[in-house]
C-alpha positions as CSV (number, residue, x, y, z in Angstrom):
1,X,-188.8,-270.6,46.4
2,X,-190.6,-267.3,47.0
3,X,-192.1,-265.2,44.3
4,X,-189.3,-262.5,44.8
5,X,-186.6,-265.2,44.4
6,X,-188.3,-266.6,41.4
7,X,-188.5,-263.1,39.8
8,X,-184.8,-262.5,40.5
9,X,-183.9,-265.8,39.0
10,X,-185.9,-265.1,35.9
11,X,-184.4,-261.6,35.6
12,X,-180.9,-263.0,36.1
13,X,-181.5,-265.7,33.4
14,X,-182.7,-262.9,31.1
15,X,-179.6,-260.9,31.7
16,X,-177.4,-264.0,31.0
17,X,-179.4,-264.7,27.8
18,X,-178.8,-261.1,26.6
19,X,-175.1,-261.3,27.4
20,X,-174.8,-264.7,25.6
21,X,-176.7,-263.2,22.6
22,X,-174.4,-260.2,22.5
23,X,-171.3,-262.4,22.7
24,X,-172.7,-264.6,19.9
25,X,-173.4,-261.6,17.7
26,X,-169.9,-260.2,18.3
27,X,-168.3,-263.6,17.5
28,X,-170.4,-263.9,14.3
29,X,-169.3,-260.4,13.3
30,X,-165.7,-261.2,14.0
31,X,-165.9,-264.4,12.0
32,X,-167.5,-262.5,9.1
33,X,-164.8,-259.9,9.1
34,X,-162.1,-262.6,9.1
35,X,-163.9,-264.4,6.2
36,X,-164.1,-261.1,4.2
37,X,-160.4,-260.4,4.9
38,X,-159.4,-263.9,3.8
39,X,-161.5,-263.6,0.6
40,X,-159.9,-260.2,-0.1
41,X,-156.4,-261.6,0.4
42,X,-157.1,-264.5,-1.9
43,X,-158.5,-262.2,-4.6
44,X,-155.6,-259.9,-4.3
45,X,-153.2,-262.8,-4.4
46,X,-154.7,-264.1,-7.6
47,X,-154.1,-260.7,-9.2
48,X,-150.5,-260.7,-7.9
49,X,-150.0,-264.1,-9.6
50,X,-151.4,-262.6,-12.8
51,X,-148.9,-259.8,-12.5
52,X,-146.0,-262.2,-12.1
53,X,-147.2,-264.2,-15.1
54,X,-147.3,-261.0,-17.2
55,X,-144.1,-259.5,-16.0
56,X,-142.0,-262.6,-16.5
57,X,-142.8,-262.6,-20.2
58,X,-141.3,-259.1,-20.7
59,X,-137.7,-258.6,-21.8
60,X,-135.3,-258.4,-19.0
61,X,-133.7,-255.3,-20.5
62,X,-137.1,-253.6,-20.1
63,X,-137.4,-254.6,-16.5
64,X,-133.8,-253.4,-15.8
65,X,-134.8,-249.9,-17.1
66,X,-133.2,-250.0,-20.5
67,X,-134.7,-248.9,-23.7
68,X,-135.5,-251.6,-26.3
69,X,-134.7,-251.4,-30.0
70,X,-137.9,-250.5,-32.0
71,X,-138.1,-254.0,-33.4
72,X,-137.9,-255.7,-30.0
73,X,-140.4,-253.2,-28.5
74,X,-142.8,-254.1,-31.4
75,X,-142.2,-257.9,-30.9
76,X,-143.2,-257.5,-27.3
77,X,-146.0,-255.1,-27.7
78,X,-148.6,-257.8,-27.0
79,X,-147.0,-258.6,-23.7
80,X,-146.9,-255.0,-22.8
81,X,-150.5,-254.6,-23.8
82,X,-151.5,-257.4,-21.4
83,X,-149.5,-255.9,-18.7
84,X,-151.3,-252.5,-19.2
85,X,-154.6,-254.3,-19.4
86,X,-153.9,-255.9,-16.0
87,X,-152.8,-252.5,-14.6
88,X,-156.0,-251.0,-15.9
89,X,-158.0,-253.7,-14.1
90,X,-156.1,-253.0,-10.9
91,X,-157.1,-249.3,-11.1
92,X,-160.7,-250.3,-11.9
93,X,-160.8,-252.6,-8.9
94,X,-159.4,-249.8,-6.6
95,X,-161.9,-247.3,-7.9
96,X,-164.7,-249.8,-7.1
97,X,-163.4,-250.4,-3.6
98,X,-162.6,-254.1,-4.3
99,X,-159.1,-254.0,-3.0
100,X,-157.6,-252.8,0.3
101,X,-156.0,-249.4,0.3
102,X,-152.6,-250.9,1.3
103,X,-152.8,-253.2,-1.7
104,X,-153.7,-250.4,-4.0
105,X,-150.8,-248.3,-2.7
106,X,-148.4,-251.2,-3.6
107,X,-149.9,-251.7,-7.0
108,X,-149.9,-248.0,-7.8
109,X,-146.3,-247.7,-6.7
110,X,-145.4,-250.6,-9.0
111,X,-147.3,-249.2,-12.0
112,X,-145.5,-245.8,-11.5
113,X,-142.1,-247.5,-11.1
114,X,-142.6,-249.5,-14.2
115,X,-143.7,-246.5,-16.2
116,X,-140.5,-244.7,-15.3
117,X,-138.6,-247.3,-17.2
118,X,-138.0,-246.3,-20.8
119,X,-139.4,-249.4,-22.5
120,X,-142.6,-249.4,-20.5
121,X,-143.0,-245.7,-21.1
122,X,-142.5,-246.1,-24.9
123,X,-144.8,-249.1,-25.0
124,X,-147.5,-247.3,-23.0
125,X,-147.3,-244.3,-25.4
126,X,-147.6,-246.5,-28.4
127,X,-150.5,-248.6,-27.0
128,X,-152.4,-245.6,-25.7
129,X,-152.0,-243.9,-29.1
130,X,-153.3,-246.9,-31.0
131,X,-156.1,-247.7,-28.6
132,X,-157.5,-244.3,-27.7
133,X,-160.8,-245.6,-26.4
134,X,-159.2,-248.2,-24.0
135,X,-157.5,-248.1,-20.7
136,X,-159.5,-245.2,-19.3
137,X,-158.8,-246.1,-15.7
138,X,-155.0,-246.5,-16.2
139,X,-155.0,-243.2,-18.2
140,X,-156.3,-241.4,-15.1
141,X,-153.5,-242.8,-12.9
142,X,-150.7,-242.7,-15.6
143,X,-151.5,-240.4,-18.5
144,X,-149.5,-241.4,-21.6
145,X,-146.8,-239.0,-22.7
């Protein structure tokens, strides 16, 4: 093999090695993005499970948009409190960039929809009044009446 042929072979091998390295880096980046997306999805799914656990303990009348008698609202205030605490955490996680924007849009829509229901609105007003130094994040999204 001549010196020119050898030099070309070495140059070609270098080009192939560079291409293989670039492909490897691209694949590693793609795999990292997939792993991050999966971790985000699992994290968001855990919060959705917490939401379902909280919401199922609330009176059906409240979920159907009906007002609750004062004594029933008082009996369920702890459950509403935990729901608002979870909602506050959702806002906090959004503000810290820990959830995807599409997820936040769904969560925010749900929070706003629930707070249009009389029992939720009444419970939020009561809890916000009695805990003035809590729920700062939720207050920014849904100021109590």
